C-alpha positions in Angstrom: 0.0 0.0 0.0 1.4 3.4 -1.0 2.0 5.8 1.8 2.8 9.5 1.6 3.7 11.0 5.0 4.1 14.7 5.4 6.0 16.5 8.1 7.4 19.9 9.0 4.2 21.8 9.5 3.8 24.1 12.5 3.2 27.6 13.7 5.3 30.4 12.3 5.1 34.2 12.3 4.5 36.1 9.1 7.8 36.5 7.2 9.1 33.3 8.6 10.0 30.0 6.9 9.1 26.4 7.1 10.3 23.3 5.1 7.8 20.6 4.5 8.8 17.0 3.7 6.9 14.2 2.2 8.3 10.7 2.4 6.9 8.0 0.1 6.9 4.3 0.7 6.0 1.3 -1.5 6.1 3.6 -4.5 8.4 3.7 -7.5 9.0 7.2 -6.5 11.1 8.3 -9.5 8.2 7.3 -11.8 5.8 9.8 -10.3 5.4 13.5 -10.5 5.0 14.9 -7.0 2.8 17.8 -6.0 1.7 19.9 -3.0 -1.8 21.1 -2.5 -3.3 23.0 0.4 -6.7 23.5 1.9 -7.6 26.4 4.1 -10.5 26.1 6.5 -13.8 26.5 4.7 -12.1 26.6 1.3 -11.5 24.1 -1.5 -8.2 22.3 -1.9 -5.9 24.2 -4.2 -2.7 23.5 -6.1 0.5 24.9 -4.7 3.5 23.4 -6.5 4.5 20.4 -8.6 7.7 18.8 -9.8 8.2 16.2 -12.5 9.8 12.8 -12.0 13.4 14.0 -12.7 13.1 17.4 -10.9 13.8 19.1 -14.2 10.4 20.8 -14.4 8.4 22.6 -11.8 5.2 24.6 -11.7 3.8 26.9 -9.0 0.7 28.7 -8.0 1.1 32.4 -8.9 0.8 33.6 -5.3 3.7 31.5 -4.1 6.1 32.0 -7.0 9.4 33.5 -5.7 8.6 32.4 -2.1 8.1 28.6 -2.3 10.5 26.1 -3.8 9.6 22.5 -4.5 12.4 19.9 -4.8 12.9 16.1 -4.6 15.5 13.6 -3.7 14.7 10.3 -5.6 17.4 8.4 -3.6 15.4 9.2 -0.4 11.9 8.9 -1.9 11.2 12.4 -0.5 9.8 15.6 -1.9 10.2 19.0 -0.2 8.5 22.3 -0.1 10.6 25.2 1.2 8.3 28.0 2.2 9.8 31.5 2.8 8.3 34.9 3.5 5.2 33.2 4.8 2.0 35.2 4.9 -1.2 34.6 7.1 -3.0 33.6 3.9 -0.7 30.7 3.5 -2.3 29.1 6.6 -3.8 25.7 5.5 -3.4 22.0 5.7 -0.7 21.1 3.2 -1.1 17.8 1.3 1.5 15.8 -0.7 0.3 14.0 -3.8 1.7 11.7 -6.5 0.6 11.2 -10.1 1.9 8.8 -12.7 1.0 11.4 -15.3 2.6 14.7 -16.2 2.5 17.5 -13.6 -1.0 19.0 -13.2 -2.8 21.5 -11.2 -6.0 19.5 -10.9 -6.4 17.5 -7.7 -8.5 14.9 -9.6 -5.4 13.9 -11.6 -3.6 12.7 -8.4 -3.2 9.0 -7.8 -2.1 9.1 -4.1 -2.5 11.5 -1.2 -0.9 12.0 2.2 -2.9 12.9 5.2 -1.6 16.5 5.4 0.3 18.7 7.7 -1.0 21.9 9.2 0.8 25.2 8.6 -0.3 28.2 10.6 1.1 31.6 9.9 0.4 34.3 12.5 0.3 38.0 11.8 
């Protein structure tokens, strides 16, 4: 059974940084594009960032460009999301997802999901 386990969430002040990690097990990790989504309370889940199987192509939600960086280590079966200059509007549960297809912004295209990690940014 495929497992994606997120970690690294927490409470941070506005302007601060956090690094999220997502470890994958029982998955041919290097065959999957990896993505991050987030869901704020009372809102729909939204795309944040994606990285293709090799790490050579990335995509970001416009509002996080220049602040967030997605990366992956295929030897460790892990994907990361470095979040800098955090804003209160970044507060959400962040989910890691995997897709066998090309990177996408649609949550319906994902094959596997983690359970999420909460990021809270205080003003």
